[in-house]
LOVEX-296771 format. One record per residue: residue in one letter; x, y, z of N, C-alpha, C, O in turn. Coordinates in Angstrom, 1 decimal, decimal comma, padded with zeros to 4 digits. Example, Ala and Ser with C-alpha at 12.3 -4.5 7.8 and 13.67 -1.06 7.14 Angstrom:
REM residues 2
PT rest   n.c1   n.c2   n.c3  ca.c1  ca.c2  ca.c3   c.c1   c.c2   c.c3   o.c1   o.c2   o.c3
PT    A  013,2 -005,7  007,8  012,3 -004,5  007,8  013,2 -003,3  007,8  014,2 -003,3  008,5
PT    S  012,8 -002,2  007,1  013,7 -001,1  007,1  012,9  000,0  007,9  013,4  001,1  008,0
This chain:
REM residues 133
PT rest   n.c1   n.c2   n.c3  ca.c1  ca.c2  ca.c3   c.c1   c.c2   c.c3   o.c1   o.c2   o.c3
PT    M  034,1  004,5  015,3  033,4  005,5  014,6  034,1  005,7  013,2  035,4  005,5  013,1
PT    V  033,4  006,0  012,3  033,9  006,2  010,9  034,3  007,6  010,7  033,6  008,6  011,1
PT    S  035,5  007,9  010,2  036,0  009,2  010,0  035,4  009,8  008,7  034,9  009,1  007,9
PT    S  035,4  011,1  008,6  034,9  011,8  007,4  035,7  011,4  006,2  035,2  011,4  005,1
PT    R  037,0  011,2  006,4  037,8  010,8  005,3  037,4  009,4  004,7  037,3  009,2  003,5
PT    V  037,0  008,5  005,6  036,5  007,2  005,1  035,2  007,4  004,4  035,0  006,8  003,3
PT    V  034,3  008,2  004,9  033,0  008,5  004,2  033,3  009,1  002,8  032,7  008,6  001,8
PT    A  034,2  010,0  002,7  034,6  010,6  001,5  035,1  009,6  000,5  034,8  009,6 -000,7
PT    M  035,9  008,7  001,0  036,5  007,6  000,1  035,4  006,7 -000,4  035,4  006,3 -001,5
PT    I  034,4  006,4  000,5  033,3  005,5  000,1  032,5  006,2 -001,0  032,2  005,5 -002,0
PT    F  032,2  007,4 -000,8  031,5  008,2 -001,9  032,2  008,3 -003,2  031,7  008,2 -004,2
PT    A  033,5  008,5 -003,1  034,3  008,6 -004,3  034,3  007,3 -005,1  034,3  007,4 -006,3
PT    Q  034,2  006,2 -004,4  034,2  004,9 -005,1  032,8  004,5 -005,6  032,6  003,8 -006,6
PT    Q  031,7  004,9 -004,9  030,4  004,4 -005,1  029,4  005,4 -005,8  028,3  005,0 -006,1
PT    T  029,8  006,7 -005,9  028,8  007,6 -006,4  029,4  008,5 -007,4  030,6  008,6 -007,6
PT    S  028,5  009,2 -008,2  028,9  010,2 -009,1  028,3  011,5 -008,6  027,6  011,6 -007,6
PT    A  028,7  012,6 -009,2  028,3  013,9 -008,8  026,7  014,0 -008,9  026,1  014,8 -008,1
PT    E  026,1  013,3 -009,8  024,7  013,3 -009,9  023,9  012,7 -008,8  022,8  013,1 -008,5
PT    N  024,5  011,7 -008,1  023,7  011,0 -007,1  024,4  011,0 -005,7  024,0  010,3 -004,8
PT    A  025,3  011,9 -005,5  026,0  012,0 -004,2  025,2  013,0 -003,3  025,4  014,2 -003,3
PT    R  024,3  012,4 -002,5  023,5  013,2 -001,5  023,8  012,7 -000,1  023,7  011,5  000,2
PT    I  024,2  013,6  000,7  024,4  013,3  002,1  023,4  014,1  002,9  023,4  015,4  002,8
PT    A  022,7  013,5  003,8  021,8  014,2  004,7  022,4  014,1  006,1  023,0  013,1  006,5
PT    Y  022,2  015,1  006,9  022,7  015,1  008,2  021,8  015,8  009,2  020,9  016,6  008,8
PT    G  021,9  015,5  010,4  021,1  016,2  011,4  021,7  015,9  012,8  022,6  015,2  013,0
PT    S  021,1  016,6  013,8  021,6  016,4  015,2  020,4  016,9  016,1  019,4  017,4  015,7
PT    C  020,7  016,7  017,4  019,8  017,2  018,4  018,4  016,7  018,4  017,4  017,4  018,3
PT    S  018,3  015,4  018,3  017,0  014,7  018,2  016,4  014,5  019,6  017,1  014,0  020,5
PT    K  015,1  014,8  019,7  014,4  014,5  021,0  013,5  013,3  020,7  012,4  013,4  020,1
PT    H  013,9  012,1  021,1  013,2  010,9  020,8  011,7  010,9  021,3  010,9  010,1  020,7
PT    H  011,4  011,6  022,3  010,1  011,6  022,9  009,2  012,7  022,2  008,0  012,8  022,6
PT    L  009,6  013,5  021,3  008,8  014,4  020,6  008,5  014,0  019,1  009,2  013,1  018,6
PT    A  007,5  014,6  018,6  007,2  014,3  017,1  008,4  014,7  016,3  009,1  015,7  016,5
PT    Q  008,7  013,9  015,3  009,8  014,1  014,4  009,3  014,1  012,9  009,5  013,2  012,2
PT    P  008,6  015,2  012,5  008,0  015,2  011,2  009,0  015,4  010,0  008,6  015,4  008,9
PT    L  010,3  015,5  010,3  011,3  015,7  009,3  011,6  014,5  008,5  012,1  014,6  007,3
PT    W  011,4  013,3  009,0  011,9  012,1  008,3  011,3  011,9  006,9  012,1  011,5  006,0
PT    P  010,1  012,1  006,7  009,6  011,9  005,3  010,3  012,9  004,3  010,6  012,5  003,2
PT    A  010,6  014,1  004,7  011,3  015,0  003,9  012,7  014,6  003,6  013,2  014,7  002,5
PT    V  013,4  014,1  004,6  014,7  013,6  004,5  014,7  012,4  003,5  015,5  012,3  002,6
PT    R  013,8  011,5  003,7  013,7  010,3  002,8  013,4  010,7  001,4  013,9  010,0  000,5
PT    A  012,6  011,7  001,2  012,2  012,1 -000,2  013,4  012,6 -000,9  013,4  012,6 -002,2
PT    R  014,5  013,1 -000,3  015,7  013,5 -000,9  016,6  012,4 -001,4  017,5  012,6 -002,1
PT    R  016,2  011,2 -001,0  016,9  009,9 -001,3  018,5  010,1 -001,1  019,3  009,9 -002,0
PT    P  018,8  010,3  000,2  020,3  010,5  000,4  021,0  009,2  000,3  020,4  008,1  000,5
PT    R  022,3  009,2  000,0  023,1  008,1 -000,1  023,8  007,8  001,3  024,3  006,7  001,5
PT    A  023,7  008,8  002,2  024,2  008,6  003,5  023,4  009,5  004,5  022,9  010,5  004,2
PT    W  023,3  009,0  005,7  022,8  009,8  006,8  023,9  009,9  007,8  024,6  009,0  008,2
PT    V  024,2  011,2  008,3  025,2  011,5  009,2  024,5  012,2  010,5  023,9  013,2  010,4
PT    W  024,7  011,5  011,6  024,2  012,1  012,9  025,4  012,9  013,3  026,5  012,4  013,5
PT    A  025,2  014,2  013,5  026,3  015,1  013,9  026,3  015,3  015,4  027,0  016,2  015,9
PT    G  025,6  014,4  016,1  025,7  014,4  017,6  024,3  014,6  018,2  023,3  015,0  017,5
PT    D  024,2  014,2  019,4  023,0  014,2  020,2  021,8  013,5  019,5  020,7  014,1  019,2
PT    I  022,0  012,2  019,2  021,0  011,4  018,6  019,8  011,3  019,6  018,6  011,3  019,2
PT    I  020,2  011,2  020,9  019,2  011,3  022,0  019,8  012,2  023,1  020,9  012,6  023,0
PT    Y  018,9  012,5  024,0  019,4  013,3  025,2  019,2  012,4  026,4  018,2  012,0  026,8
PT    G  020,4  012,1  027,0  020,4  011,2  028,1  020,5  011,9  029,4  020,9  011,4  030,5
PT    D  020,0  013,2  029,4  020,0  014,0  030,6  018,8  014,9  030,7  018,0  014,9  029,8
PT    K  018,7  015,6  031,8  017,6  016,5  031,9  018,1  017,8  032,6  019,1  017,7  033,4
PT    L  017,6  018,9  032,3  017,9  020,2  032,9  017,3  020,3  034,2  016,1  020,1  034,4
PT    V  018,1  020,5  035,3  017,5  020,6  036,6  017,6  022,0  037,2  017,0  022,3  038,2
PT    S  018,4  022,8  036,6  018,6  024,2  037,0  018,8  025,1  035,8  019,7  024,8  035,0
PT    L  018,1  026,2  035,7  018,2  027,0  034,6  019,4  028,0  034,8  020,2  028,3  033,9
PT    L  019,4  028,6  036,0  020,5  029,6  036,3  021,2  029,2  037,6  020,5  029,3  038,7
PT    P  022,4  028,8  037,6  023,2  028,4  036,4  022,6  027,1  035,8  022,1  026,3  036,5
PT    P  022,9  027,0  034,5  022,4  025,7  033,9  023,1  024,5  034,5  024,3  024,5  034,6
PT    R  022,3  023,5  034,9  022,9  022,3  035,4  022,0  021,1  035,0  020,8  021,2  035,0
PT    F  022,7  020,1  034,5  022,0  018,9  034,0  022,3  017,7  034,9  023,3  017,7  035,6
PT    E  021,4  016,8  034,8  021,5  015,5  035,6  021,3  014,4  034,6  020,4  014,3  033,8
PT    S  022,2  013,4  034,7  022,1  012,2  033,9  020,9  011,4  034,2  020,6  011,3  035,4
PT    L  020,3  010,8  033,2  019,2  009,9  033,5  019,6  008,4  033,6  018,7  007,6  033,8
PT    G  020,8  008,1  033,4  021,4  006,8  033,6  021,4  005,9  032,3  020,9  006,2  031,3
PT    L  022,1  004,8  032,5  022,4  003,9  031,4  021,2  003,2  030,8  021,0  003,1  029,6
PT    E  020,2  002,8  031,7  019,0  002,2  031,2  018,2  003,2  030,3  017,6  002,8  029,3
PT    F  018,2  004,4  030,8  017,5  005,4  030,0  018,1  005,6  028,6  017,4  005,7  027,6
PT    L  019,5  005,6  028,5  020,1  005,7  027,2  019,7  004,5  026,3  019,3  004,8  025,2
PT    K  019,7  003,3  026,8  019,2  002,2  026,0  017,8  002,4  025,5  017,5  002,2  024,4
PT    D  016,9  002,8  026,4  015,5  003,0  026,1  015,3  004,1  025,1  014,5  004,0  024,2
PT    A  016,1  005,2  025,2  016,0  006,3  024,3  016,4  006,0  022,9  015,8  006,3  022,0
PT    Y  017,6  005,3  022,8  018,0  004,8  021,5  017,0  003,9  020,9  016,7  003,9  019,7
PT    A  016,4  003,0  021,7  015,4  002,1  021,1  014,2  002,8  020,7  013,6  002,5  019,6
PT    A  013,8  003,8  021,4  012,6  004,6  021,0  012,9  005,4  019,7  012,0  005,5  018,9
PT    Q  014,1  005,9  019,6  014,4  006,6  018,3  014,4  005,6  017,2  013,9  005,9  016,1
PT    A  015,0  004,5  017,3  015,1  003,5  016,3  013,7  002,9  015,9  013,5  002,5  014,8
PT    A  012,8  003,0  016,8  011,4  002,5  016,6  010,5  003,4  015,8  009,4  003,0  015,4
PT    L  010,9  004,7  015,6  010,1  005,6  014,8  010,1  005,1  013,4  011,1  005,0  012,8
PT    P  008,9  004,8  012,9  008,8  004,2  011,6  009,5  004,9  010,4  010,2  004,2  009,6
PT    E  009,4  006,2  010,3  010,0  006,9  009,2  011,5  006,9  009,4  012,3  006,9  008,4
PT    Y  012,0  007,1  010,6  013,5  007,0  010,9  014,0  005,6  010,5  015,0  005,5  009,9
PT    A  013,3  004,6  011,0  013,7  003,2  010,7  013,8  003,0  009,2  014,7  002,3  008,7
PT    A  012,8  003,5  008,5  012,8  003,4  007,0  014,0  004,0  006,4  014,6  003,5  005,5
PT    L  014,4  005,2  006,9  015,5  005,9  006,4  016,8  005,1  006,6  017,6  004,9  005,6
PT    L  016,9  004,5  007,7  018,1  003,7  008,0  018,2  002,4  007,1  019,3  002,0  006,8
PT    R  017,1  001,9  006,7  017,0  000,8  005,8  017,4  001,2  004,4  018,0  000,4  003,6
PT    E  017,1  002,4  004,1  017,3  002,9  002,7  018,7  003,5  002,4  019,1  003,4  001,2
PT    V  019,3  004,1  003,4  020,6  004,7  003,1  021,7  003,7  003,1  021,8  002,8  004,0
PT    P  022,6  003,7  002,1  023,7  002,8  002,1  024,8  003,0  003,2  025,4  002,1  003,6
PT    E  024,9  004,3  003,6  026,0  004,6  004,6  025,3  005,3  005,7  024,4  006,1  005,6
PT    F  025,8  005,0  006,9  025,3  005,6  008,2  026,5  006,0  009,0  027,4  005,1  009,3
PT    V  026,6  007,2  009,5  027,7  007,7  010,3  027,1  008,4  011,5  026,2  009,1  011,4
PT    A  027,6  008,1  012,7  027,1  008,7  013,9  028,2  009,3  014,8  029,3  008,7  015,0
PT    T  027,9  010,4  015,3  028,9  011,1  016,2  028,4  010,9  017,7  027,3  011,2  018,0
PT    W  029,3  010,4  018,5  029,0  010,2  019,9  029,3  011,5  020,6  030,5  011,9  020,8
PT    D  028,3  012,3  021,0  028,4  013,6  021,5  028,0  013,6  023,0  027,6  012,6  023,6
PT    D  028,1  014,8  023,6  027,9  014,9  025,1  026,5  014,4  025,6  026,5  013,6  026,5
PT    H  025,4  014,7  024,9  024,1  014,2  025,4  024,0  012,7  025,1  023,3  012,0  025,8
PT    D  024,7  012,3  024,0  024,7  010,8  023,8  025,5  010,1  024,9  025,2  009,0  025,2
PT    F  026,5  010,8  025,4  027,3  010,2  026,6  026,3  010,0  027,7  026,4  009,0  028,4
PT    G  025,4  010,9  027,9  024,4  010,8  029,0  024,5  012,1  029,9  023,8  012,1  030,9
PT    L  025,2  013,1  029,5  025,3  014,3  030,4  025,8  015,5  029,5  026,8  015,4  028,9
PT    N  025,1  016,6  029,6  025,5  017,8  028,9  026,9  018,2  029,2  027,3  018,2  030,4
PT    D  027,7  018,5  028,2  029,1  018,9  028,3  030,0  017,8  028,9  031,1  018,1  029,4
PT    A  029,6  016,6  028,9  030,4  015,5  029,5  031,6  015,3  028,7  031,7  015,7  027,5
PT    D  032,6  014,8  029,3  033,9  014,5  028,6  034,4  013,1  029,1  033,7  012,3  029,6
PT    A  035,7  012,9  028,8  036,3  011,6  029,1  036,3  011,3  030,6  036,5  010,1  031,0
PT    T  036,0  012,2  031,5  036,0  011,9  032,9  034,6  011,4  033,4  034,5  011,0  034,6
PT    L  033,6  011,3  032,5  032,3  010,8  032,9  032,5  009,3  033,5  033,1  008,5  032,8
PT    P  032,0  009,1  034,7  032,3  007,8  035,3  031,8  006,6  034,5  032,4  005,5  034,5
PT    F  030,7  006,7  033,8  030,1  005,6  033,0  030,4  005,7  031,5  029,6  005,2  030,7
PT    K  031,5  006,4  031,2  031,8  006,7  029,8  031,9  005,4  028,9  031,3  005,3  027,9
PT    N  032,6  004,4  029,4  032,7  003,2  028,6  031,4  002,4  028,4  031,2  002,0  027,3
PT    A  030,6  002,4  029,4  029,3  001,7  029,3  028,4  002,5  028,3  027,7  001,9  027,5
PT    S  028,5  003,8  028,4  027,7  004,6  027,5  028,1  004,5  026,1  027,3  004,4  025,2
PT    R  029,4  004,4  025,9  030,0  004,2  024,5  029,5  002,8  024,0  029,1  002,8  022,8
PT    E  029,5  001,8  024,7  029,0  000,5  024,3  027,5  000,5  023,9  027,1 -000,1  022,9
PT    I  026,7  001,2  024,7  025,3  001,4  024,3  025,2  002,1  023,0  024,4  001,8  022,2
PT    F  025,9  003,2  022,8  025,9  004,0  021,6  026,3  003,1  020,4  025,6  003,1  019,4
PT    L  027,4  002,4  020,5  027,9  001,5  019,4  026,8  000,5  019,1  026,6  000,2  017,9
PT    A  026,2 -000,1  020,1  025,2 -001,1  019,8  023,9 -000,5  019,1  023,4 -001,1  018,2
PT    A  023,6  000,7  019,6  022,4  001,3  019,1  022,6  001,8  017,6  021,6  001,9  016,9
PT    T  023,8  002,2  017,3  024,0  002,7  016,0  024,7  001,7  015,0  025,0  002,0  013,8
PT    N  024,9  000,5  015,5  025,6 -000,5  014,7  026,9  000,0  014,0  027,2 -000,3  012,9
PT    T  027,6  000,8  014,8  028,9  001,3  014,3  030,1  000,7  015,0  031,2  001,0  014,7
């Protein structure tokens, strides 16, 4: 993953104050409409930063107390592919010179997951492949 310091250094070398635009977002539901992408693209950002939860690899199975269940590694692959296939999102990724992605709990495949997640390494590989990071 690319650190924020690296991103700042890239911008310091490649941009001026007039054209330094960074767009960011999080908590994307790949299966729902995402009408925000044309507005993001219209701002002509120099970078897109995913602040986490590019996709949700789990589902809520109990509201009280809240409990989530992982949907598995194949679901993660399919969800990232579905997100990448959204035409306006794909266009944004072609247009921005820099792309940074945060691997967060729902990206792991389970809400509030941490390093003890049994399929953590496989999930990380899927994330890295999906984000080209």
